[in-house]
N, C-alpha and C positions, 0 to 999 in steps of 0.2 A: 665417328662424330666427336669432336672433343667434350668432355665432360660438360664444360663450360663452353658453349661455342661463339659467345660475345665478347669482343675485345671492349675491354676497359681501360679507358684513359687515365683512371685511377689506379694508383697499384695496391691501396688497399680496399677496394672494391673488387670482388670476385662473383656475386650474387647477391642483387641483379648488377650488372655489371656500369660502370658510368659512360658510357657511352661517347665520345667527343662531340662538338657542336656539328660539326659537319656529318659526322654519322647518325646522329639524332634529328637531321634535317634529311638525310634520306630516309630515312627509317619513317619519317612521318611521311614522306612521297609512297613508299612503300605499304605503308599501312591503308592509303587512300587506292591506290593500284590493284592491291587484294580485294577489293571491292567491286572496283570499276570492272574488273572482267567480264566480271558474271552481269551487268546488266546488260538488258536489252538494248539492240542497234539501235532504236529509237533515242534509247534517255543517252547514248553516249554522240549519237548525230547533237542532240539537244546540247550536251556540255560544250561539245566542239565550237558551236555557234556562237554560244556564250564566250567562250576564249577566244575565238578569230574575232570579235567584233572590238575586242579588247586590243589585239594587235593591230586592225585597222587605223582603229582611232590615232593612235600611238604612230603610225607610218604616217596617217594622214599630218601629222601635227608637229611629228620632227623630222621626217626621211625625204628630204628633197625629191628623190627618185618619183615615189611615192605622193607626193603632195598635188592636188588638186585633180587625183583620178578614181579618189575611192568613195566621193560624195555618195554618190546613186546607192552605192553597198553599205555605208554608215547608216544613210536612212531609210535604208528598206525595214519594211517590217519585220517582226518575228516571224519564224516557220519554214515555208518551201518559198512565198516569196524572195524572202534573204535568197536561198540557195539560187532560186531563178538568174535574178543578178548575177549571183559569184560566179556562175558557167560561162555568163556573158566577158568576163574578165578575162584579154589575153592572158595565155602561158608567158612565162618570164624562162628567156633563154639565157645558156652560157656567156651567148655572146653578147648580150644587154646587159649581164651582172660583169664583166670584163670593161665593157664600156662605159658603164655608170661609176666605177670607181667609187671615190668616197661619198658621191650622193646618196649609194643605198644604205650608208652609215649613219645610226643615229646619233649626233651630237649629245643627246640628252637622252638619259637614261632614267627611270622611274625608279625611286628608293629603292631598295633590298636587290637590286639584281647583280652588286657587285662590280669587280673588276673585268675589262674586255680582253680577248686576248684574240689573234689572229692565226689562221693556220693554212695554208696552200693544198690543194685539192691533188693528186697525183697526174693529173692531165691523161688519163688513160683514153680521153676522148678527144685527144690533140688538143684541146680549150683549157691550159689549167685556168683554178681559180683560186681568189682569197676570199677566203669566209672570215669575216668577224663575228663572235658569240661571245656569250655574257657568263660570268662566273653561274648565277642561278642554272644556265641552261646546262652547261657541265654538271652540275649539281643532278640533275632529271638524268641526265645519262648515265650518270652513279648509278641510281635508285633503278633505272633498266636494265644494267648490267647486271645486278644484283636480283631484277624478277627473272633474269633468264636461267641465271643457276639456279633457282628456289624452283622455276617449272620442272626443271630436269633432272633435280633431286640426286643433286651432285654432293657428294661426301667433302666439305670445303677444308679440311684438316685433310684433305690427301695433297700430292706432289701435281700437279701442272708441269706441261711442257709446251713450251711455243716455238714452232720455226716456221717464222714470219718474216721478221724485218732484214731489210738488204742493205745496212748502213755499212759503210766500207770500214774494215778493220773490228766492230762491234761483233761480242759475240762468238768468235771464231770456235772453229774445232782444236784441240780434241775436247774441252770444257767448256765452250759456252759462256753464258754469265747467269749468275745464281742469285736469287732475291729470296727474301723471307715469307713475304706473302704474293698472294695472287694479284695484287695492285691495288692501291688505296679506294678503288669502288668497293671493292668487297672487303678490303682492310679495314676500312673506317667502322664496318659495323662488325665482322664476325672474325674470331682466330682462324687464320686459314694455316694450312702447311706451303709448302716451300714452291717456286716458281723457275723453272729453268726452261733457260731461251737460247738456241742456235740460229746462228746468222744463214737465211735461204738460199744462199749463193754454194752453200756447203756443198759437195759432190755427195751423190747420194746412196751411194754404199757408205760413206763418211755418218751421214746423217742416221743409217739404220745403226752404224757402231754407235753411235752416241744413244740412240733411243735405246737398245740393249743395257748397256751401261746405266742410263738414269731409271730405267723403269718407271715410267711417270704412271699416272693412274687415270689423266686425260691428256691428250693431245688436242690443240691449237692450230691450225696450219691452214694455208690455202688450196681448194679444193684440186687444183691441176697439180699440187706437190703430194698430196696424199695419193694420188693416183698413182706417180710413179715410185712413191714409197710402197706400195701395194704389190706394182706389178716386180720392181725388186728383192721384195723381202724372202722370195723362196720358202724355206720352211719355217722362216724366222715368225714369232707372232709373240710381241709384247706381252711380256706376262701379267703384267697386273693393270692391262689396259681396260678402262671403263666404257669410255666414250671417246670419239675423233669430234671436235667441235669443229666445223669449216668457217669460213668469211672471207670477204672483198669479191670472190670469183663467183662465176655460174658454176652452179653445181649440177656438174654433167649427169645426162640419164645415165644408170648402171650402176655409178657409182657406189650407192648405199649399199646394193648388192655387192658390190666386189669387196666392199670393206668387211662384210659381215661373212661371206665367205673364208678370207684371206685370216683376217684375224680376228674374227667373231664377235664381232664390236659394233653399234650402231654407229650412222653418218647425225648429227645435229648441226643444222644449217642455220644462218643470220644472214637476212639481208639488211643493209646500215651503208649510207654513206658518211664522207667526215661531215660535210657540208649540213646534211639533214639531221644528223643521228642515227637511231636504229628507226627500222621500216617495217620490220617483219620478224619476229620470232617464227621458229618452227614449231605446231601444237606439241605438248607434252603425249599426246596419246596418237599422234596421226604424221605421216610428212609432211603436210602442206603447212601452211603457214600463216598467222595469224597478225593482221596490221597493228601496230601499235599507237588504236585511235587516240590514247589518252596523249600524246606527246604528238602527232603531227597529222594534217588534214592529209589524204594521200585517193587520188583520184587517178580510174583506169578508162584511160578514154580514147577514142578512137580519132579517125585522123581529122574530123568534122569538129570534135573537142567534145561529142556525147558519150556519156558514160555507157562503156559497154554491158551485151549483159553478159547474165552468167555464166561462165564457160568460157567465155569470148578470149581472144587475145586483144589488148591497147597497151598505147602509151601508159608512163609513169608519171604523175605530177603531185609534187609535193609542198605543202606548206607546213613546216615547223612551226608549233603553233606559241611557243614561248620565248624564242631568241628575239628580242625585241632590238638588239644590237643589231641587228642586218636580216630585216623583216624580207623572208623570201615567199611571193605570193605565185603560187602555182607555177611551182619553179620547173618546169621541164626537166627531165634527167638526162632524159636519150634511153633511158632503159624502156622497155617493152615487159608487161608480166601479162599471166591468166588469172582470171579472177576465179572464186571458186561456183560452186553450186548448191548453195542455200546451207543451213548454217548449222556449225559442226556441232558432232555427237559428244564433242567434250563438254559441253554447256555453256562455255564462252560465249559473250556477242558478239566480241572482236570479229571484224570482217576477214575473210578471207580469201587466201590468194594463193593457186595450185602450185605454183612456178614462177620463178622468173628467167625470162628469157636474153637478156642482155643488151646490148647496145643496137642504135638502128643499124648507125655504121658498120657494123660486122655483121651485116647480112649480107648473103650469100647473093649477088644479082646477075642473074642468069641471058645469056646473050640474044634470047626472044624479050628480052625487056624486063621478065616476071623477076624476083626475091623468092628467096625460103629462108630460112633459120638453116645454119650447116651446122646445126649441134652435133660432135663427135660422143656419140655415145662410148659407155666402157667395152660393147662388142665391137665399136668401129674403129678401137685404141686397140684392143686385142689383135683384130685379126693385124692389122699395120704392125705389130710388132713383133707378130710371129713369123712376119717374111722375110725379114731381117734384123740384125745387130742392133736394132734403134735403141740410143738412152733417152733420148729426149727431140722433139719434133714442133712445127708449129706451120698451118697451114696461112697462105697469102694470098689474095686475089689479087694480080696486079695490074689486069687488064678486066676488059668486059667477057672477054673469051682465053681469058689466060689466067692461072694457077701454078703457085709457086710450094712446093714442097720443101722447109728448111729441116734438115734432118742433123743432129748430132749420133754418132754413131760407134762403135768400140772400136770399128777398125772399118777401113776403104770396102764398100761393099762390089760383089761379083756383079755382074752384066746382068746375070740371071736376075739375081736380088733386086736389081735396080729395076727390070724390068716388071717382076712383082709390086715392087712398090706402085710403077706408074698403074699397072693393072688396079691395084685396089682404089688408086684415086678416081680413078672411070667409072668404076661402079659404085664408089660412095657419091661422085660431086657430076657425073654426067657425060657424055662422050662429046658432048659439045663444045671442051675447055680442049685448052695444050696445056699439058704437064710440065713443066721444069723443077728438075733436082738442082736444091742448093744446100751448101755444109758450111755454115759459118761458124767461126770459132766460140762465138754466144748467141745467146736467144736472149732479148734485151727484156727485162722487166722493168716495172712502172718503179718511183724512187718508195713507194710503198710497197715493193714487193711483189705486186700483180702481175700475173703473168696470163695472155689470152692465148689459145690455142688456135685461133680461127682470126685473121685479121684481114680486113679489107683497105685495101689502099687508093680505092677509086676515089 
């Protein structure tokens, strides 16, 4: 760590540092978050209701889409009676957001929320949406970014490497792009080490070459890319690497263990969306996740809309609590997650989920009408790579009884290798499917660089 880790906005102030106004605002949130994470669930729930009522009052008064729909909630008494009425509010779908357009945007904002900006989701569901957010909400995002660094005791003076973005012509090999800090969220408060970035479309061997030259202390990337890096790394092990941070995609079963085995470092995963912000951080002491209850109300519900019991899988509904610019109430992400079983031994009162399973449209549909999660474990992937010189893969369900294996290979496969790949698929997915092999020149990523190893086209 730096001797004086805080970033002073005034060159003549070293200790105590004169932190910038934006950094001071972020620190004020962090001061509160340091305490609220230890509150019991009942107190967190009470705080959520207090903030939610303010959001509802604003949406009812200023947002055309919500006007006239929220009066029963606004008039509900405190406590469980409010939550009972809340659960009667139908979930908000991506299609409704698309169709509503500006009717979901607030034309008037309370003082102190700052300017508005818009972003567009990558459309991994096939339904990209526009999201509008306030400057204050983005400041909260920054505070939670720093919370996650502090939870996992990172040395902020160290070097961070990022292999994430796929923008054409940016951060290209061999040098990538260099920054003086880890970004404004952390740099507003702390003196950080440098950050280096490489385009995610770089061939995997060149990514490994870049990592060896840069020798970062931390690596941030997508889980599917981490899997490829680990399998292609051979005897190479990043000399100074302390943690791998994964984002944006589902963390496949066994990837944590594979990273420990190959590189000797832990994987720290984060669950977030561009339109809703941070939803869950990995616990500092366990592999499960804590919902970020101070920022968003997150519900895990069954198909009828009822909360699922502990340990069960359900749909993820999200209500960002502070984005008054575009209130998303009980927004159905399309994701599924598994709830935790009881309180976490770390002592935090933040709710627990054990895993994020992904989008409903990427469930494998069975010929008999059933459905199941087709999660490809590290063992599954290893077995596939062992039978042929496969560099990259994707599995696509193209019909109810048909699955296509899309492969990028080091050379054309022999008949024997092709047969072994098909045998692997029958074992993994079942003999009730017909399997096709395809060899596309590229496997598509979203605009945000996301990649899904299983997609359903049904």
